[in-house]
N, C-alpha and C positions, 0 to 999 in steps of 0.2 A: 504494500500500500504506500510505502514511502515514495516510490517513483511517481505515483499518481498525485500525491501531495505536492511534489516538486513541479509537476506539470501545471497544477492549479496555481502555484506561486508564480511561475513564469507567465501564465495568462494574466494574472492580476498585475504583475509588473508592467506588462505591455499595454494593458487596457485601462488601468486606473491612474488618475493623477496622483493619488496618495495611497499607494498599496500598503497593506499592513506589514509591519516589521516581523511580528511573530504570528505565524499562521499555524493553528493546531486543529486537530479534528473537532475540538470543542468550539471553535470559532463560529459564531453565528453569521450566516451569510449576509443578512441585512445590516449587521454591524461593521462589516469590513468594506462597505461601500459598493456592494454588488446589488444592483436593482434587478427587477424581473427580466428585463431585456438582456442585461449582461449575463445573468444566470442562464438564460436560454442559449445565448451564444457560447458560453463556456461548456454547457452540456453538449451542444452540437460539435464543438471542437473535440471534446473527449470521444464522442461517437465516431467522428472521422479518424481520429488518431488510432483507436482500437478496433475500428471496423465492426461496430455493432449499432443497434438502434434500441433506444428505450421505448417501452410501451407508452402509448398516449395517456393512459390512465395512471401512470406512475405518480405517486405523491411528490409534491414539490419539496425538495430537501430544505431544511431550516438551518442545518449546520454543515460545515465542511465534512465532518465525519459521515453524515448521512449521504452526502454526494459521493464520497469515496466508496461507501458501501454499495451504492447503486452501480457504480462503475465495476466493482469487483463482482457483483451479482450477474451483470448482463454482458460483460465483455467475453469474447470467445475463450474457451479453456486453454487453447494454445498460447494465448497472450499471457495468461496467468502463470505459465511455467517459467 
C-alpha cells in the first residue's frame, strides 16, 4: 500500500497549490484540500495507472486510507504482486 500512498502524494503535489506535508491513511480527504472534482480525477488517475475500473456505486472515500483500500480491492491481482 505504500506505493499507492506515494502515488497519491505525487498527484497532490502536482495538483494542489498547498499539498499536505504529512499524508497518512488517516488523513481526511476534505481536509487536505481535495474537493469532489479533484477526488474524481485522482480516482481516474489511479484506475488508469493500475488498469482497473471502480464500480459506479462504490462509496465515496472520506479518508486516504479508504481510497487506498478501494485501490487494493479493485486493482488486478497481478499488480498487487
